[in-house]
C-alpha positions as CSV (number, residue, x, y, z in Angstrom):
1,M,0.0,0.0,0.0
2,R,2.7,2.4,-1.0
3,L,2.3,5.4,-3.3
4,C,4.8,8.0,-4.3
5,R,5.2,10.9,-1.9
6,V,3.8,14.2,-3.2
7,T,4.7,17.7,-2.3
8,R,1.7,19.5,-3.8
9,L,-1.8,18.3,-3.6
10,F,-3.1,17.4,-7.1
11,A,-0.2,18.4,-9.4
12,P,1.6,15.1,-9.4
13,L,-1.5,12.8,-10.0
14,A,-1.5,10.8,-13.1
15,S,-4.2,11.2,-15.6
16,A,-5.7,7.8,-15.0
17,A,-5.8,8.3,-11.3
18,M,-7.6,11.6,-11.7
19,L,-10.1,10.2,-14.0
20,M,-10.9,7.4,-11.5
21,L,-11.4,10.0,-8.8
22,L,-13.7,12.1,-11.0
23,G,-15.6,9.0,-11.9
24,N,-16.4,8.2,-8.4
25,F,-18.0,11.7,-7.9
26,A,-19.7,11.5,-11.3
27,L,-21.4,8.2,-10.4
28,A,-22.7,9.6,-7.2
29,Q,-23.9,12.8,-8.9
30,A,-25.5,10.9,-11.7
31,T,-27.5,8.7,-9.4
32,Q,-29.0,11.5,-7.3
33,P,-28.9,15.3,-7.7
34,A,-26.5,17.0,-5.4
35,A,-27.6,19.4,-2.7
36,D,-27.4,23.1,-3.3
37,D,-23.8,24.2,-3.5
38,G,-24.3,26.9,-0.8
39,V,-25.9,24.4,1.5
40,L,-23.1,22.0,1.0
41,H,-20.6,24.7,1.7
42,D,-22.3,25.7,4.9
43,F,-22.3,22.1,6.0
44,Y,-18.6,21.7,5.2
45,E,-17.8,24.8,7.2
46,R,-19.9,23.7,10.2
47,V,-18.4,20.2,10.4
48,R,-14.7,20.8,9.8
49,P,-13.8,22.3,13.2
50,A,-14.9,19.0,14.7
51,L,-12.2,17.1,12.7
52,V,-8.8,17.2,14.3
53,V,-5.5,15.4,14.0
54,V,-4.5,13.1,16.9
55,Q,-0.7,12.6,17.3
56,Y,1.4,10.7,19.8
57,Q,4.9,9.2,20.1
58,W,5.2,5.5,20.2
59,D,8.4,4.7,22.1
60,S,8.9,0.9,21.7
61,E,12.0,-0.9,22.8
62,L,13.2,-1.2,19.2
63,A,12.3,2.2,17.7
64,K,10.5,5.5,18.2
65,R,7.7,6.5,15.8
66,Q,5.3,9.4,15.5
67,I,1.7,8.2,14.9
68,T,-0.9,10.6,13.4
69,G,-4.5,10.0,12.5
70,C,-7.9,11.5,12.1
71,G,-10.0,12.2,15.2
72,I,-13.6,13.4,15.7
73,V,-14.6,15.7,18.6
74,V,-17.6,14.0,20.1
75,R,-18.1,16.1,23.2
76,E,-17.9,19.9,23.8
77,D,-15.3,19.4,26.5
78,G,-12.8,18.2,23.9
79,L,-13.3,14.4,24.1
80,V,-12.0,13.0,20.8
81,M,-12.8,9.6,19.3
82,V,-10.2,7.8,17.0
83,P,-10.2,4.3,15.4
84,L,-8.8,1.6,17.6
85,Q,-6.2,0.8,15.0
86,L,-4.5,4.1,15.7
87,V,-3.7,3.0,19.3
88,S,-3.4,-0.8,18.6
89,T,-4.1,-3.1,21.5
90,E,-0.6,-4.6,20.8
91,I,1.0,-1.3,22.0
92,P,1.5,-1.1,25.8
93,D,0.0,2.0,27.3
94,S,3.3,2.9,28.8
95,Q,4.8,3.2,25.3
96,M,2.3,5.8,24.1
97,K,3.5,9.3,25.0
98,D,3.1,13.0,24.3
99,F,-0.4,13.0,22.9
100,K,-1.3,16.2,20.9
101,I,-4.5,17.4,19.2
102,I,-3.6,19.4,16.1
103,L,-6.1,22.0,14.7
104,P,-5.6,22.5,11.0
105,S,-6.1,26.1,9.6
106,D,-6.3,27.7,6.2
107,T,-5.2,31.1,7.5
108,Q,-2.6,30.5,10.2
109,D,-0.2,28.0,11.6
110,Q,-1.5,24.8,13.0
111,T,-2.4,24.8,16.7
112,E,-1.1,22.0,18.9
113,I,-3.0,21.3,22.2
114,D,-1.7,18.8,24.8
115,A,-3.9,15.9,25.3
116,T,-4.1,12.7,27.4
117,F,-5.0,9.1,26.4
118,V,-8.4,8.3,28.0
119,G,-8.5,4.6,27.0
120,R,-9.5,1.9,24.4
121,D,-13.0,0.6,23.9
122,E,-12.8,-2.7,22.1
123,R,-16.6,-3.0,22.2
124,S,-16.7,-0.6,19.2
125,E,-13.2,-0.7,17.8
126,S,-12.5,2.8,19.1
127,A,-10.4,4.8,21.5
128,F,-10.6,8.2,23.1
129,V,-8.2,11.1,23.9
130,K,-9.1,14.3,25.7
131,V,-7.6,17.7,26.0
132,S,-6.2,19.1,29.2
133,P,-8.9,20.5,31.6
134,K,-6.9,23.8,31.4
135,D,-7.6,24.2,27.7
136,T,-9.9,27.1,26.9
137,H,-10.5,26.3,23.2
138,K,-14.2,26.3,22.3
139,W,-14.9,22.9,20.8
140,T,-17.3,22.0,18.1
141,A,-18.6,18.4,18.5
142,I,-20.4,15.9,16.2
143,H,-23.4,14.2,17.7
144,F,-24.1,10.9,16.0
145,E,-27.7,9.6,15.4
146,E,-29.0,6.0,14.9
147,I,-30.8,6.4,11.6
148,P,-31.5,3.4,9.2
149,L,-30.1,3.9,5.7
150,S,-31.7,2.6,2.6
151,V,-30.0,1.6,-0.7
152,G,-30.0,4.6,-3.0
153,Q,-29.6,7.3,-0.3
154,T,-27.0,10.0,-0.7
155,V,-24.4,10.2,2.0
156,Y,-21.6,12.7,2.5
157,G,-18.1,12.4,4.0
158,I,-15.8,15.0,5.4
159,G,-12.3,14.0,6.2
160,L,-8.7,15.3,6.5
161,L,-6.1,15.2,3.7
162,P,-2.7,14.0,4.7
163,K,0.2,16.0,6.2
164,S,1.6,16.9,2.8
165,A,-1.7,18.7,2.1
166,G,-1.8,20.5,5.5
167,Y,-4.5,18.2,6.9
168,K,-7.1,20.3,4.9
169,A,-10.7,19.1,5.3
170,F,-12.3,17.7,2.2
171,L,-15.8,16.7,1.1
172,T,-17.0,13.6,-0.6
173,Q,-20.4,12.4,-1.9
174,A,-21.6,8.7,-2.3
175,I,-24.6,6.5,-2.7
176,V,-25.6,3.7,-0.3
177,S,-25.2,0.4,-2.2
178,A,-25.8,-2.2,0.4
179,N,-26.3,-2.8,4.1
180,L,-24.0,-5.7,5.3
181,R,-24.4,-7.9,8.4
182,G,-21.6,-9.5,10.5
183,E,-19.6,-9.0,13.6
184,I,-19.4,-5.3,12.7
185,P,-22.3,-4.1,10.6
186,Q,-21.2,-2.1,7.6
187,V,-22.7,0.1,4.8
188,M,-21.3,-0.2,1.4
189,V,-21.3,2.9,-0.9
190,S,-20.5,3.8,-4.5
191,G,-18.7,7.1,-5.1
192,G,-16.2,6.8,-2.3
193,L,-15.9,8.3,1.3
194,A,-13.3,10.3,3.1
195,N,-10.4,8.9,5.0
196,V,-10.4,6.3,7.7
197,G,-11.7,7.7,11.0
198,S,-13.8,10.4,9.4
199,P,-17.6,10.8,9.9
200,V,-20.4,10.0,7.4
201,F,-23.6,12.1,7.1
202,D,-27.0,11.4,5.5
203,S,-28.7,13.7,3.0
204,Q,-30.1,15.8,5.9
205,F,-26.5,16.2,7.2
206,R,-27.0,14.0,10.3
207,A,-24.0,12.1,11.4
208,V,-24.8,8.4,10.8
209,G,-21.5,6.5,10.8
210,I,-17.7,6.4,10.8
211,V,-15.3,5.1,8.1
212,E,-13.5,2.0,9.6
213,P,-10.3,0.7,8.1
214,Q,-10.5,-2.3,5.8
215,A,-7.8,-4.7,5.0
216,N,-5.8,-2.5,2.6
217,E,-6.7,0.9,4.2
218,D,-4.4,3.1,6.4
219,T,-5.4,4.9,9.6
220,L,-2.3,7.2,9.4
221,L,-2.2,10.8,8.0
222,D,1.5,11.0,7.8
223,S,2.5,7.8,6.0
224,R,4.2,7.6,2.7
225,D,0.9,6.7,1.0
226,D,0.0,10.4,1.0
227,L,-3.1,10.4,-1.2
228,R,-4.2,6.8,-0.8
229,D,-7.6,7.7,0.4
230,I,-8.1,10.1,-2.5
231,L,-6.9,7.8,-5.3
232,L,-8.6,4.7,-3.8
233,P,-11.3,6.1,-1.4
234,P,-12.9,3.9,1.2
235,H,-16.3,2.3,0.2
236,F,-17.5,1.1,3.6
237,F,-18.5,2.7,6.8
238,V,-19.9,1.5,10.1
239,P,-23.3,2.9,11.2
240,T,-23.8,4.8,14.5
241,R,-25.6,1.9,16.2
242,F,-22.2,0.1,16.5
243,Y,-20.7,3.1,18.4
244,G,-23.7,4.1,20.5
245,L,-22.6,2.2,23.6
246,S,-19.1,3.8,23.6
247,L,-20.3,7.3,22.8
248,A,-22.8,7.0,25.8
249,D,-20.3,5.2,28.1
250,P,-16.7,6.0,27.0
251,P,-13.6,4.9,29.0
252,T,-12.5,7.3,31.7
253,D,-9.5,8.3,33.8
254,G,-6.9,6.6,31.5
255,H,-8.5,3.1,32.0
256,S,-9.6,1.2,29.0
257,V,-13.1,-0.4,29.1
258,Q,-13.0,-3.7,31.0
259,I,-13.9,-6.5,28.7
260,P,-15.9,-9.5,30.0
261,W,-15.6,-13.1,29.0
262,M,-17.0,-16.5,29.6
263,G,-13.9,-18.6,29.0
264,V,-14.6,-20.0,25.5
265,P,-11.7,-19.2,23.3
266,A,-12.9,-21.2,20.2
267,M,-16.3,-21.5,18.6
268,T,-17.6,-22.4,15.1
269,G,-20.7,-21.4,13.2
270,V,-23.2,-24.2,12.6
271,N,-23.4,-24.8,8.8
272,D,-26.6,-25.3,6.8
273,Q,-26.3,-29.2,6.8
274,L,-25.9,-29.5,10.5
275,A,-28.5,-26.9,11.2
276,E,-31.1,-28.8,9.1
277,F,-30.2,-32.1,10.8
278,L,-30.8,-30.5,14.2
279,G,-34.0,-28.9,13.2
280,L,-32.4,-25.5,13.3
281,K,-33.1,-24.4,9.7
282,N,-33.1,-20.6,9.4
283,Q,-31.9,-20.4,13.0
284,P,-28.3,-19.2,13.6
285,A,-26.3,-21.4,16.0
286,V,-22.8,-21.6,17.3
287,Q,-20.9,-24.8,18.4
288,I,-18.6,-24.6,21.4
289,A,-15.1,-25.9,20.5
290,D,-13.2,-25.5,23.7
291,V,-13.9,-24.4,27.3
292,V,-11.1,-23.2,29.6
293,P,-11.1,-25.0,33.0
294,G,-12.0,-22.7,36.0
295,T,-13.8,-20.1,33.9
296,P,-17.4,-19.0,34.0
297,A,-18.4,-21.4,31.2
298,D,-16.7,-24.3,32.9
299,K,-18.3,-23.5,36.3
300,A,-21.7,-23.3,34.7
301,G,-21.3,-26.7,33.1
302,L,-20.9,-25.6,29.4
303,Q,-19.3,-28.5,27.5
304,P,-17.3,-28.6,24.3
305,G,-19.5,-29.7,21.5
306,S,-22.6,-27.9,22.9
307,I,-24.5,-25.8,20.4
308,V,-25.7,-22.3,21.5
309,V,-29.1,-21.3,19.9
310,K,-30.1,-18.4,22.2
311,V,-28.7,-15.7,24.5
312,N,-30.9,-14.4,27.3
313,G,-33.9,-16.0,25.6
314,K,-33.3,-14.4,22.2
315,P,-32.1,-16.1,19.0
316,L,-28.6,-15.3,17.9
317,E,-28.1,-12.4,15.5
318,R,-27.8,-13.5,11.9
319,G,-24.8,-12.9,9.8
320,D,-24.3,-13.2,6.1
321,L,-22.2,-16.4,6.5
322,P,-22.1,-19.1,9.2
323,E,-18.4,-18.3,9.8
324,E,-19.4,-14.9,11.1
325,L,-21.6,-16.2,13.9
326,P,-18.9,-16.9,16.5
327,L,-17.6,-13.3,16.0
328,I,-21.1,-11.9,16.3
329,L,-21.7,-13.8,19.6
330,H,-18.3,-12.8,20.9
331,R,-19.1,-9.1,20.2
332,Q,-22.5,-9.4,21.8
333,L,-20.9,-10.7,25.0
334,M,-18.1,-8.1,24.9
335,R,-20.7,-5.4,25.0
336,M,-22.1,-6.7,28.3
337,K,-20.8,-5.7,31.8
338,V,-18.4,-7.7,34.0
339,G,-20.6,-9.5,36.5
340,S,-23.6,-9.8,34.3
341,Q,-25.5,-13.1,34.3
342,V,-26.0,-14.6,30.9
343,T,-28.4,-17.4,30.0
344,L,-27.3,-19.6,27.1
345,T,-29.8,-21.9,25.6
346,V,-27.9,-24.9,24.3
347,I,-28.3,-28.3,22.6
348,P,-26.1,-30.5,24.9
349,A,-23.0,-32.1,23.5
350,T,-23.9,-35.5,25.1
351,G,-25.6,-38.2,22.9
352,A,-26.2,-38.3,19.2
353,P,-28.0,-35.2,18.0
354,T,-31.4,-35.7,16.5
355,K,-34.2,-33.5,15.3
356,G,-36.2,-32.0,18.1
357,V,-33.4,-32.7,20.7
358,P,-34.2,-30.8,23.9
359,T,-32.3,-27.8,24.9
360,N,-30.9,-26.7,28.3
361,D,-30.5,-23.3,29.8
362,I,-27.0,-22.7,31.2
363,V,-26.6,-19.6,33.4
364,L,-23.1,-18.1,33.8
365,T,-21.6,-14.9,35.3
366,L,-19.2,-13.0,33.1
367,E,-15.8,-12.3,34.6
368,P,-13.0,-9.9,33.6
369,R,-11.0,-11.0,30.6
370,P,-7.6,-12.2,31.6
371,K,-4.6,-9.9,31.2
372,E,-3.5,-9.2,27.6
373,P,0.1,-9.3,26.4
374,S,0.1,-5.5,26.1
375,E,-0.7,-5.2,29.8
376,A,2.1,-7.5,30.9
377,T,5.3,-6.3,32.6
378,R,8.3,-6.2,30.2
379,F,12.1,-6.3,30.2
380,F,14.4,-5.3,27.3
381,A,17.7,-7.1,27.1
382,L,19.2,-4.4,24.8
383,D,22.7,-5.8,24.5
384,L,21.5,-9.1,23.1
385,G,18.4,-7.7,21.3
386,F,15.3,-9.3,22.7
387,V,12.3,-8.3,24.9
388,V,10.6,-10.7,27.4
389,R,7.4,-10.2,29.3
390,E,5.4,-12.0,32.0
391,A,3.3,-14.9,30.7
392,V,-0.4,-14.2,30.4
393,F,-3.4,-16.5,29.8
394,I,-3.1,-16.5,25.9
395,D,0.5,-17.8,26.3
396,D,-0.7,-20.7,28.6
397,Y,-3.5,-21.5,26.0
398,Q,-1.3,-21.4,22.9
399,H,1.5,-23.4,24.5
400,K,-0.9,-25.8,26.2
401,M,0.7,-25.0,29.6
402,K,-0.8,-25.4,33.0
403,P,-1.8,-22.1,34.5
404,D,0.9,-22.4,37.3
405,T,3.8,-23.0,34.8
406,T,6.6,-20.5,35.4
407,G,8.8,-18.6,33.0
408,V,8.7,-15.6,30.7
409,V,7.7,-15.1,27.1
410,V,9.7,-13.6,24.3
411,D,7.8,-10.7,22.8
412,L,10.1,-8.9,20.4
413,I,13.4,-9.7,18.6
414,R,15.8,-7.1,17.2
415,R,16.4,-8.1,13.6
416,D,20.2,-7.5,13.7
417,G,20.7,-8.6,17.4
418,A,22.6,-11.6,18.9
419,A,19.3,-13.3,19.9
420,A,18.0,-13.2,16.3
421,T,21.3,-14.8,15.1
422,A,20.8,-17.5,17.8
423,K,17.3,-18.3,16.4
424,L,15.4,-17.1,19.5
425,T,11.9,-16.2,18.2
426,A,8.9,-14.3,19.4
427,D,6.5,-16.4,21.5
428,D,9.2,-18.6,22.9
429,W,8.5,-19.5,26.4
430,V,11.8,-19.2,28.4
431,M,11.8,-21.9,31.1
432,Q,15.5,-21.9,32.1
433,L,18.3,-19.3,32.1
434,N,21.8,-20.8,32.4
435,G,20.5,-24.0,33.8
436,Q,18.3,-22.4,36.5
437,P,14.5,-22.4,36.4
438,V,12.9,-19.0,35.6
439,A,10.3,-18.2,38.2
440,D,9.0,-14.9,37.0
441,L,10.1,-11.7,35.1
442,A,11.7,-10.1,38.2
443,Q,14.0,-13.1,38.7
444,F,14.8,-13.3,35.0
445,K,15.8,-9.6,34.9
446,H,17.9,-9.9,38.1
447,D,19.7,-13.0,37.0
448,Y,20.2,-11.9,33.4
449,L,21.7,-8.5,34.4
450,A,23.9,-10.1,37.1
451,F,25.3,-12.7,34.7
452,R,25.9,-10.2,31.9
453,K,27.7,-7.9,34.3
454,D,30.0,-10.7,35.7
455,H,30.4,-12.6,32.4
456,P,30.1,-10.1,29.6
457,R,31.8,-12.2,27.0
458,D,30.1,-15.5,27.9
459,E,27.1,-16.9,26.1
460,I,23.8,-17.2,27.8
461,V,21.9,-20.5,27.5
462,L,18.0,-20.4,27.4
463,V,15.8,-23.5,27.4
464,V,12.6,-22.5,25.6
465,H,9.2,-24.1,24.9
466,R,7.8,-23.3,21.5
467,S,4.1,-23.0,20.6
468,G,4.5,-26.1,18.4
469,G,5.1,-28.2,21.5
470,T,8.9,-28.7,21.3
471,E,11.6,-27.7,23.8
472,E,14.9,-26.3,22.5
473,T,18.1,-25.0,23.9
474,I,19.2,-21.6,22.6
475,N,22.8,-20.4,23.0
476,I,23.1,-16.7,22.5
477,E,26.7,-15.5,21.9
478,P,27.1,-11.9,23.0
479,P,28.9,-9.2,21.0
480,Q,32.5,-9.2,21.9
481,T,32.8,-5.6,22.9
482,D,33.3,-3.5,25.9
483,A,29.8,-2.1,25.9
484,S,28.1,-2.2,29.3
485,P,25.5,-5.0,29.2
486,G,21.9,-3.9,29.7
487,A,22.5,-0.2,29.1
488,P,21.1,2.2,28.2
489,G,17.5,1.0,28.0
490,G,18.3,-2.6,28.8
491,D,17.0,-2.1,32.3
492,Q,13.5,-1.1,31.3
493,P,10.7,-2.8,33.3
């Protein structure tokens, strides 16, 4: 997804690309008449103050990078919503620094305002930042409405051009082509929308959705693909109903929204053949593939092989394909509160299934999702080029380890470091360091630094468990220099 960098906005565009762009607008305009030019201009001027640039510094162990994307002011106190991809769940909160909100201007220099990270909300694939309470700027906010959209309706987008064009706001027009179901409901358009993270409006200029990134779309405004969203504009947006919960109940005080879970890491959608055999024709259903011991599902008696047909007495939401059903159910549970009781109506796994098989109601209480890798404590072995962190649930599950297994997990490998040369890989579970069992991250850090200080030219020996189930011994030969081991940055927690 790389395009040539541009220094002026439209001058470098090739003729074919320009024709494609104009064709998108022509299609929309040919399908329905455009609104009055003056009305559109007033709409554009009213909305653009609510579009801002959100910028922060990502200081990872291996590099520093400035991240910049489109934000929408959703509250008059300066609360700004951004796509979750801009602050990926894979980035530890401690590595996101120096948040700024940038206000573009046609007549003066850009204004930078200090901001803080409020938190992520995976329920709606979004995140929030907020300006300092001391800020005196008068904010214009966009208030989204849940309004059904029909095929053939005109919609408008207002987004921000990339850094090379001064983050200037731009207007697009499109036609609703289809309403799609799935884990995340989407609206498909012809004509093209504005950039990822920008709002979408109906023909009455009511905010009805947000452009979410697709597989080949970028959330960044300062990438080298400067005019990607102009040459190949997005054709999908997510309607307001998906964001309503987060807009009404956003994260607060720097804490991401707590996500509940029931302890079922794997499910499959029931296909048409099995559904007909079970008497479930035209009724969405999900089969449980695995249940983690000690979790709410296990305590409630949910068994692998059980088929879920209802949640809290209501049939499962239908998707366009059976493969989407597990994600739809997962998202439905995510949007509940920790501590909520959930009643699953299931066809039991025991016995041979037959038509008309009776169902059971299983009542479970949702618990907080286990700690994620990005929440784990970390240590950077700078001199040998690898990062380890404390083991979390997903590591136990993928490595098929018992929950009380000790050790640390490799998270990052520097490409040109000694650890990479020795074939240490990300996700390796380090069980021993120089012949001694690894109890936890604190002990690994202490023993590693002590050994590297006392034996700076000696190799370290790690015994690792790999996710494929094998154990291997990794000998890492340190650089034969006089550099102080573990410094600087090698002693980061």
